[in-house]
C-alpha positions in Angstrom: -13.8 264.5 -64.7 -11.9 260.7 -65.8 -11.0 262.2 -69.2 -7.7 264.2 -67.9 -6.7 262.3 -65.2 -2.9 260.9 -65.6 -3.0 258.8 -62.8 -6.1 256.9 -64.5 -4.6 257.0 -68.0 -1.5 255.5 -66.4 -3.0 252.4 -65.1 -3.5 251.1 -68.6 -0.6 252.1 -69.7 1.2 249.8 -66.5 -0.7 246.8 -67.7 -0.2 247.4 -71.0 3.4 247.6 -70.6 3.3 244.1 -68.2 1.8 242.7 -71.2 4.2 243.5 -73.9 7.3 242.5 -72.0 6.0 238.5 -71.9 9.3 236.2 -72.4 6.6 233.8 -73.6 3.4 233.9 -76.6 0.6 234.2 -74.0 -1.4 231.9 -76.1 0.9 229.3 -76.6 0.7 228.9 -72.6 -3.2 229.2 -72.9 -3.0 226.5 -75.4 -0.9 224.1 -73.4 -3.0 224.6 -70.4 -6.6 223.9 -71.9 -4.6 221.0 -73.8 -7.4 219.5 -76.1 -9.7 221.3 -75.0 -8.4 224.7 -76.6 -10.8 224.8 -79.3 -14.0 223.9 -77.4 -13.2 226.6 -75.0 -12.8 228.8 -78.0 -16.3 227.8 -78.8 -17.7 228.2 -75.4 -16.0 231.6 -74.9 -17.9 233.1 -78.3 -21.3 231.5 -78.1 -21.3 232.9 -73.6 -19.9 235.8 -74.4 -22.9 237.5 -76.4 -25.3 235.8 -74.1 -27.2 238.8 -71.5 -28.2 235.9 -69.0 -24.3 234.8 -68.3 -23.8 238.1 -67.3 -23.1 237.9 -62.7 -23.2 241.1 -62.3 -27.1 242.0 -61.7 -26.6 239.0 -59.1 -24.7 241.5 -56.8 -28.3 243.2 -56.2 -30.2 240.2 -56.2 -31.9 238.0 -52.8 -31.2 234.5 -52.6 -34.9 233.4 -54.2 -33.8 236.1 -57.6 -30.4 234.8 -57.8 -32.0 230.9 -57.4 -34.2 231.9 -59.6 -31.9 233.5 -62.1 -29.5 230.5 -61.9 -32.4 228.6 -63.2 -32.4 230.7 -66.3 -29.1 230.4 -66.7 -29.6 226.0 -66.4 -32.2 226.5 -69.1 -30.2 228.5 -71.5 -27.5 226.4 -71.4 -29.6 223.3 -72.4 -30.8 225.1 -75.2 -27.6 226.6 -76.4 -26.3 222.9 -76.7 -29.3 222.0 -78.4 -28.8 225.0 -81.2 -25.3 225.0 -81.8 -25.2 220.9 -81.8 -22.3 221.2 -79.0 -20.7 218.2 -78.2 -20.0 216.7 -74.6 -16.9 218.3 -74.1 -17.7 221.9 -75.8 -21.0 221.7 -73.6 -18.9 221.2 -70.5 -16.3 223.8 -71.7 -19.8 225.9 -72.2 -20.8 224.7 -68.6 -17.1 225.4 -67.4 -16.4 228.7 -68.8 -20.0 230.1 -67.1 -18.9 228.7 -64.2 -22.1 229.7 -61.6 -23.0 227.0 -59.3 -27.3 226.2 -60.7 -29.2 223.7 -59.6 -28.7 221.1 -62.7 -24.9 221.2 -61.6 -25.4 218.1 -59.8 -28.0 216.3 -62.3 -25.2 216.2 -64.5 -21.7 215.6 -62.8 -23.6 213.5 -59.8 -26.7 211.8 -60.9 -26.4 211.2 -64.4 -22.3 209.9 -64.1 -22.9 207.4 -61.1 -25.8 206.1 -63.0 -23.7 205.6 -66.3 -20.8 204.3 -63.7 -23.0 202.1 -61.5 -26.0 201.3 -63.6 -26.6 198.0 -65.8 -27.2 198.6 -69.1 -31.0 198.3 -68.8 -30.4 200.5 -65.9 -28.9 203.3 -68.0 -31.1 203.6 -70.4 -34.1 203.3 -68.4 -32.4 206.5 -66.0 -29.8 207.8 -67.9 -30.7 208.3 -71.6 -34.3 210.3 -69.5 -31.9 212.4 -67.3 -30.1 213.2 -70.3 -33.1 214.9 -72.6 -33.7 216.6 -69.0 -37.2 214.3 -68.7 -36.4 214.1 -64.7 -33.8 216.1 -63.0 -32.0 214.2 -60.3 -29.3 214.6 -57.9 -27.3 212.6 -55.1 -28.5 212.1 -51.8 -25.6 210.8 -49.5 -25.6 213.2 -46.3 -27.8 213.0 -43.7 -28.1 215.1 -40.6 -25.7 213.3 -38.3 -23.8 211.6 -41.1 -21.4 213.3 -43.5 -17.9 211.6 -43.9 -18.5 208.3 -42.4 -20.8 207.2 -45.4 -20.6 203.6 -43.4 -23.0 205.5 -40.2 -25.8 206.4 -42.8 -29.0 205.7 -41.2 -31.2 205.8 -44.3 -32.2 202.5 -45.1 -34.1 200.3 -47.9 -35.4 197.2 -46.3 -36.1 194.2 -49.0 -39.6 193.1 -49.3 -39.6 189.6 -50.7 -43.3 189.1 -51.3 -44.0 192.9 -53.2 -40.5 192.7 -54.8 -39.4 196.1 -53.9 -37.4 198.3 -51.3 -38.6 200.7 -48.5 -37.0 203.8 -48.3 -36.7 204.6 -45.4 -35.7 207.4 -42.3 -35.5 205.6 -38.8 -35.3 209.4 -37.4 -34.8 212.9 -37.5 -31.2 212.4 -37.8 -31.3 210.3 -40.6 -32.7 213.2 -42.9 -31.0 213.5 -46.1 -29.2 217.1 -45.8 -27.1 219.1 -48.0 -28.1 217.9 -50.9 -27.6 220.1 -53.7 -30.9 220.1 -56.4 -32.7 218.9 -53.5 -34.3 221.4 -52.0 -36.5 222.8 -54.7 -35.7 221.0 -58.1 -34.9 217.4 -58.5 -37.4 215.1 -59.1 -35.7 211.9 -58.6 -32.3 211.2 -56.2 -29.6 208.6 -56.1 -29.9 207.5 -52.4 -26.8 206.0 -50.5 -29.3 203.9 -47.9 -28.3 200.6 -46.2 -29.1 198.0 -47.9 -31.1 195.1 -45.6 -32.5 192.0 -46.4 -34.1 189.9 -43.9 -33.1 191.7 -40.9 -29.3 191.6 -42.1 -27.5 195.0 -43.0 -25.1 194.7 -46.3 -23.7 198.2 -46.2 -24.5 200.9 -48.0 -26.0 200.7 -51.5 -27.6 203.3 -54.2 -31.1 203.6 -54.8 -33.2 205.4 -57.4 -36.0 207.2 -55.6 -38.6 209.3 -57.6 -38.9 212.5 -55.6 -41.3 214.8 -56.9 -43.8 213.9 -60.0 -42.3 215.5 -63.3 -45.3 216.0 -64.7 -46.8 218.2 -61.5 -43.4 218.5 -59.8 -45.3 217.9 -56.2 -43.8 215.9 -53.3 -44.8 212.2 -53.9 -46.3 210.5 -51.0 -44.0 209.5 -48.4 -41.1 212.1 -49.1 -41.2 215.5 -47.3 -38.2 217.7 -49.2 -37.3 221.4 -48.6 -34.3 224.1 -49.1 -32.2 224.2 -46.1 -31.9 227.9 -46.5 -29.1 229.9 -46.3 -25.2 229.6 -46.5 -21.8 231.3 -44.9 -20.9 234.1 -46.0 -23.6 234.4 -48.5 -22.2 231.4 -50.7 -23.9 228.9 -52.9 -26.9 231.0 -53.4 -27.8 230.1 -56.7 -27.9 226.4 -55.3 -31.1 224.5 -53.8 -29.3 223.0 -51.5 -32.3 220.4 -49.9 -32.9 217.8 -47.6 -35.6 214.5 -47.2 -36.7 212.5 -45.4 -38.4 208.9 -46.4 -41.9 207.7 -44.5 -41.8 204.2 -46.1 -41.5 204.8 -49.9 -41.9 201.9 -51.7 -39.6 201.4 -55.2 -39.1 198.3 -57.6 -35.9 196.5 -56.6 -34.6 197.0 -60.2 -34.1 200.6 -58.7 -30.9 199.7 -57.3 -28.1 200.3 -59.4 -26.6 196.5 -59.9 -23.9 196.8 -62.3 -21.7 195.2 -59.3 -23.8 194.1 -56.5 -27.3 192.6 -57.1 -30.0 191.5 -55.0 -32.1 188.8 -56.5 -35.7 188.1 -56.8 -35.2 185.5 -54.4 -33.6 187.8 -51.9 -30.2 186.8 -52.3 -27.4 189.4 -52.2 -24.7 189.0 -54.6 -21.8 190.4 -53.9 -19.6 192.7 -56.0 -15.8 191.2 -57.0 -14.4 193.6 -55.2 -15.6 195.8 -52.3 -14.2 198.9 -53.9 -15.7 198.9 -56.9 -18.5 201.5 -56.2 -15.6 204.2 -55.6 -15.7 205.3 -59.0 -18.3 208.1 -59.0 -16.6 209.8 -55.8 -13.3 209.4 -57.3 -14.4 211.4 -60.4 -16.1 214.4 -58.1 -12.6 214.6 -56.4 -11.0 214.7 -60.0 -13.2 217.5 -60.9 -12.5 219.5 -57.8 -9.3 219.4 -58.0 -9.3 221.0 -61.4 -11.6 223.7 -59.5 -9.4 224.5 -57.6 -7.0 225.3 -60.0 -9.6 227.3 -61.9 -10.7 229.4 -59.1 -7.4 230.2 -58.0 -6.3 231.1 -61.1 -8.9 233.3 -61.3 -7.6 235.1 -57.6 -4.4 235.7 -58.6 -5.2 237.0 -62.3 -7.4 239.4 -60.9 -5.2 240.4 -58.0 -2.1 240.5 -59.8 -3.8 242.8 -62.6 -5.2 245.4 -59.8 -1.6 244.9 -57.6 0.1 246.3 -61.5 -2.0 248.9 -62.3 -2.4 250.1 -58.1 0.1 252.5 -57.3 1.1 253.3 -53.5 3.9 255.5 -51.5 6.7 257.2 -53.4 7.5 260.3 -55.5 5.0 261.3 -58.4 2.8 259.1 -59.9 3.9 256.3 -57.0 5.2 252.8 -56.8 3.3 249.9 -58.6 2.4 247.9 -55.4 3.2 244.6 -57.7 6.7 246.2 -57.3 6.9 245.5 -53.4 8.7 242.8 -51.9 6.0 242.0 -49.5 3.0 242.0 -52.4 5.3 239.8 -54.3 6.1 237.5 -52.1 2.4 236.6 -51.5 0.8 236.4 -55.0 3.6 235.1 -57.3 3.7 231.5 -55.1 0.1 231.6 -56.1 0.6 231.2 -59.2 3.0 228.6 -59.2 0.4 226.7 -57.6 -2.5 227.5 -59.7 -0.5 226.1 -62.6 0.9 223.4 -60.9 -2.8 222.2 -60.3 -3.8 223.2 -63.6 -0.6 220.6 -65.0 -1.2 217.9 -62.4 -5.0 217.7 -63.2 -4.1 217.1 -66.5 -2.2 214.1 -65.1 -5.1 212.9 -62.8 -7.7 213.0 -65.3 -5.8 210.6 -67.7 -5.4 208.1 -64.3 -9.0 208.3 -64.1 -9.8 207.8 -67.4 -7.4 204.3 -67.0 -8.9 203.1 -63.9 -12.4 203.9 -65.5 -12.0 201.4 -67.9 -10.8 198.6 -66.0 -14.1 199.2 -63.6 -16.4 198.8 -66.5 -14.8 194.9 -67.5 -14.8 194.7 -63.3 -11.3 195.1 -62.3 -9.8 197.1 -60.1 -6.1 197.2 -59.8 -5.3 200.9 -60.0 -8.5 201.9 -57.7 -6.8 202.4 -54.2 -3.9 204.0 -55.8 -6.2 206.3 -57.7 -8.3 206.5 -55.1 -5.7 207.7 -52.5 -4.1 210.3 -55.6 -7.2 212.3 -55.7 -8.0 212.3 -51.9 -4.7 214.0 -51.1 -4.9 216.1 -53.9 -8.5 217.4 -53.4 -7.8 217.8 -50.1 -4.5 220.1 -50.9 -5.8 221.4 -54.0 -8.5 223.0 -52.3 -7.1 224.3 -48.7 -4.4 225.3 -51.2 -6.9 227.6 -53.0 -9.1 228.7 -50.6 -6.3 229.9 -48.5 -4.9 231.4 -51.7 -8.1 233.3 -52.6 -8.4 234.7 -49.5 -4.3 236.1 -49.4 -5.5 237.3 -53.0 -8.5 239.7 -51.4 -6.1 240.9 -48.7 -3.3 241.7 -51.0 -5.8 244.4 -53.1 -6.1 246.1 -49.5 -9.6 247.9 -49.0 -10.7 247.4 -52.1 -10.6 243.6 -52.0 -13.3 243.1 -49.8 -15.8 245.0 -51.8 -18.1 242.7 -53.6 -17.2 244.2 -56.8 -13.5 243.0 -56.8 -15.0 239.1 -57.9 -12.6 237.3 -55.2 -15.3 237.8 -52.2 -18.1 235.8 -53.9 -15.5 233.0 -55.4 -14.2 232.7 -51.9 -18.0 232.0 -50.0 -19.0 229.5 -52.9 -15.5 227.6 -52.9 -14.3 227.0 -49.3 -17.1 224.4 -48.7 -14.9 222.3 -51.3 -12.9 221.8 -48.4 -15.5 219.5 -46.8 -18.3 218.2 -49.3 -17.0 214.8 -51.3 -15.1 214.1 -48.4 -14.0 216.2 -45.2 -10.3 217.3 -45.8 -8.8 215.7 -42.5 -11.0 212.1 -42.9 -9.4 212.0 -46.6 -5.8 212.7 -45.3 -6.5 209.7 -43.1 -7.5 207.6 -45.8 -4.1 208.9 -47.7 -1.4 208.0 -45.0 -3.0 204.4 -44.5 -2.4 203.9 -48.0 1.1 205.2 -47.7 1.9 202.8 -44.9 0.3 199.7 -46.4 3.1 200.8 -49.4 6.1 200.6 -46.6 4.5 197.7 -45.2 4.1 195.6 -48.5 6.0 193.0 -49.2 4.7 193.0 -52.7 5.5 195.5 -56.1 4.3 199.5 -54.2 2.2 201.3 -56.6 4.4 203.9 -58.5 3.2 207.0 -57.0 3.9 205.4 -53.8 7.2 203.6 -54.7 9.3 205.9 -52.9 8.4 205.3 -49.2 10.5 202.5 -49.9 13.5 204.2 -51.8 16.4 205.4 -49.7 16.7 208.7 -50.8 20.2 209.9 -50.5 20.2 213.2 -50.1 23.6 215.8 -50.8 24.2 218.5 -48.6 23.0 221.8 -50.3 25.5 224.4 -51.1 24.4 226.0 -54.0 21.5 227.8 -55.9 22.3 226.0 -58.8 21.7 222.6 -57.1 18.3 223.8 -55.6 17.2 224.4 -59.4 18.2 220.2 -60.3 15.2 218.4 -61.2 16.6 215.4 -59.9 17.2 217.1 -56.4 14.1 218.8 -56.1 12.4 215.5 -56.5 14.4 214.0 -54.0 13.6 216.7 -51.1 10.1 215.9 -52.1 10.2 212.1 -51.7 12.5 211.8 -48.6 10.4 214.7 -47.0 7.2 212.6 -47.3 8.8 209.1 -46.9 10.3 210.0 -43.9 7.0 211.4 -42.3 5.1 208.1 -43.7 8.1 206.1 -41.7 8.3 208.7 -38.7 4.0 207.6 -38.7 4.8 203.9 -38.6 7.1 203.7 -36.0 4.8 206.2 -33.5 2.0 203.7 -34.1 4.4 200.5 -33.3 5.1 202.1 -30.2 1.6 202.3 -29.4 0.2 205.7 -30.8 -3.6 205.1 -31.1 -4.6 205.8 -34.6 -7.1 208.4 -33.3 -4.3 210.5 -32.5 -2.3 210.1 -35.5 -4.7 213.1 -37.5 -1.9 215.8 -37.3 0.5 213.4 -38.1 -1.8 212.1 -41.3 -2.4 215.5 -42.4 1.0 216.6 -42.6 1.7 213.3 -44.5 -1.1 214.3 -47.2 0.2 218.0 -47.8 4.0 216.1 -48.3 2.7 213.4 -50.8 0.0 216.1 -52.6 3.4 218.2 -53.2 5.6 215.2 -54.5 2.6 214.5 -57.0 2.4 217.9 -58.0 6.1 218.8 -58.1 6.4 215.4 -60.4 3.9 216.8 -62.4 5.3 219.9 -63.2 9.1 218.7 -63.6 7.7 216.4 -66.3 6.1 219.0 -68.3 8.7 221.0 -67.6 10.9 219.0 -69.0 8.8 218.2 -72.0 9.1 221.4 -73.4 12.4 222.2 -72.3 12.8 222.5 -76.0 9.9 225.0 -76.7 9.4 228.4 -76.1 7.6 227.9 -73.3 10.4 225.7 -71.3 12.1 228.2 -69.8 9.0 230.0 -67.8 7.5 226.3 -66.7 10.9 225.3 -65.2 10.9 228.9 -63.1 7.1 228.2 -62.6 8.4 224.6 -60.8 11.5 226.2 -59.0 9.2 228.8 -57.6 6.8 225.9 -56.4 9.5 223.5 -54.9 11.5 226.7 -53.4 8.0 228.2 -52.2 7.6 225.5 -49.9 11.0 224.4 -49.0 11.2 227.3 -47.4 7.9 228.0 -45.7 7.1 223.9 -44.8 8.1 222.7 -41.3 8.0 219.3 -42.2 11.6 219.6 -44.2 12.9 220.5 -41.1 11.2 218.5 -38.9 12.3 215.1 -41.1 16.1 216.5 -41.3 15.2 216.8 -45.1 16.8 219.9 -44.9 19.4 221.7 -42.2 18.7 225.3 -40.6 21.4 225.9 -42.2 20.8 225.1 -45.9 17.3 226.8 -45.0 19.3 230.4 -45.7 20.4 229.2 -48.9 16.9 227.8 -50.1 15.3 231.6 -48.6 17.7 233.1 -51.0 16.9 231.0 -53.7 13.3 231.3 -52.9 13.8 234.8 -53.4 15.2 235.4 -56.7 12.6 232.5 -57.8 9.5 235.4 -56.5 11.3 237.5 -59.3 11.9 235.6 -61.7 8.1 234.9 -62.0 7.5 238.8 -61.3 8.3 240.4 -64.7 6.2 237.7 -66.4 3.3 237.9 -63.5 1.2 239.7 -66.1 1.6 237.7 -69.1 1.1 234.7 -67.0 -2.1 235.0 -65.6 -3.1 236.2 -69.0 -2.5 233.2 -70.1 -5.6 231.5 -68.3 -7.0 233.0 -70.8 -10.2 234.5 -68.5 -12.4 237.2 -70.1 -13.8 240.4 -68.2 -17.4 238.9 -68.1 -15.2 235.5 -66.7 -14.4 237.2 -64.0 -17.1 239.6 -63.3 -14.6 242.0 -61.5 -14.5 245.7 -61.4 -10.7 245.5 -59.8 -9.2 243.0 -62.8 -10.1 244.2 -65.7 -7.7 243.5 -68.7 -7.7 246.5 -69.9 -6.5 247.8 -66.2 -9.2 250.9 -65.9 -10.0 249.2 -62.2 -10.8 252.2 -60.8 -13.3 253.7 -63.3 -14.7 250.0 -63.3 -15.0 250.0 -59.7 -17.0 254.1 -60.1 -19.0 252.1 -62.7 -20.3 249.7 -60.8 -21.4 251.3 -57.6 -23.6 254.0 -59.9 -25.3 250.5 -60.8 -26.3 249.9 -56.9 -30.4 250.1 -56.4 -30.1 252.0 -53.2 -28.1 255.1 -55.3 -31.0 255.9 -57.8 -34.6 253.8 -56.7 -36.5 256.7 -55.5 -39.0 254.1 -53.3 -36.0 252.4 -51.9 -34.6 255.5 -51.0 -37.3 256.9 -49.8 -38.0 254.4 -47.1 -34.7 254.6 -45.5 -34.9 258.2 -45.7 -37.7 257.7 -43.2 -35.9 255.7 -41.2 -33.4 258.0 -41.0 -35.8 260.8 -39.7 -37.4 258.3 -37.5 -34.0 258.3 -35.8 -32.7 262.1 -36.8 -36.0 264.3 -36.2 -37.1 262.4 -32.3 -38.5 264.8 -30.0 -37.5 267.9 -30.7 -34.2 268.1 -33.1 -36.0 269.2 -36.2 -36.5 272.5 -34.2 -33.2 272.4 -33.0 -31.5 271.8 -35.7 -33.6 274.6 -37.5 -32.3 277.0 -35.0 -28.8 276.1 -34.4 -28.6 276.3 -38.4 -26.0 273.3 -38.3 
């Protein structure tokens, strides 16, 4: 039926033709994006592609319990592969990233172990990190409560110091203080790093971190005083492979040295020793937000790859074989900016990791000069990146037409799994207020301000925009994004001085947050393009940067609201924007190929590398158990007959010869 179909054959021809017309070497771009992780990624790919347990396709037909069980099998195999291949930490991280499936051990590595390493004393690291590394214990990070998420200061779980026994009593005072949404806690974890209010002699010292045993590593039963379980299915069917859980503590006693004491300490006599800087403990949260921002780029890149390939091979309307959907302006204007945004996140995340590594070195010696800046930067980029990524993933689904709604598109599950990133590790609207507050402080400061916020004090001179060439000048681009953000910050400062309450400024904070984040991304993209200017990748990186800039100049109302551009100038901007979209459209397949995703990673019938989307979709549907499982068919048929043959319908049907 398919062997001689010209339409189906043309699909492979179309995608390969687009691939061969690349204006740059795809492998070179892949190496640039992966940077120093390229070799580790190649090794991970070689290992992962031969492992049946990493095939995500069968997950479509499993219920939640089965998905959770499969994710544990996958986690076990990851651990075995690390040992079998003697993987370095970078190689193991690349393998986990390559597999890209949440499992109950995900936060054991990214939160439990990393927090102990960052917040624990050398003795505590030896006691807890080493067994965690060998998986003699499995941990999670328990901060969120039933009634408190973003407001960490408002957490109700308490850690009461008992000087007589040299212990802390971890206690949940009421139902609203139950730990909730904790990844890894529902079924798996034996231990948790718990955020609780430290109380000594009836005085509260605010939230601190405590290692609390949850289940016995020997028989895995909950320990005395602990009620623990799974909170159930999540929205859109997402996070099905993660055991988000709850816990209630009933006067659970732990030794005093279970409090992580690298920065703050409690002595045997019950004396509280404050940290040299009250924000030193923020390092762990910063790391999680840095990782989430990078993951936002990964997820958007996958969705853009799937959609670009499908829109290249899908044809609709027009004569003969019809017109490839990718050639329609409406599709190009939806997809090409998303490709540039994905590249922007990839490039900027490398810079953000560099800033975090520098901060980590400072924190190790008890210093925190750059903490406010890196904290604000990670908040801005996390909130902006997750919003842009999830909006972009959904736009990709819609751009694929009806088939985009199929689970076999590979995009629907991606959205369901990543959309909660807008909420966890800091609600995006709450984070935006922290970013705005940071920038307002820089504006008011009489001291030297942080480099990423120096523009708020600059008097940026803007020349009238009269030509496309002017808009492609990196200096002009940077000046426009600086000016918009600086003016938004100054406008809010004036409004606050005029009596606007902070609680009423959330919309202004949101605009500032996004303007600041987009300035940071533009800065990184321009810098990367200029570094590559004399290389074969220089031209396409410049075009991606131009499209990113022009997309927001043309679509963001805040450029007009701040008079950074005028309505008249917007005409020129939109003309240049259209040209920028076309310049990227011709390289859309090579640019998405350069992300380097395999068919197994994408898990998409529509985004296959060879372009044979319809054959792949047909094959996927044939594997649906409903189509071949006799027991399921018999059960469903009986239920149909209960409707179809009710009363005397069977006689009626036979007599009427329907």
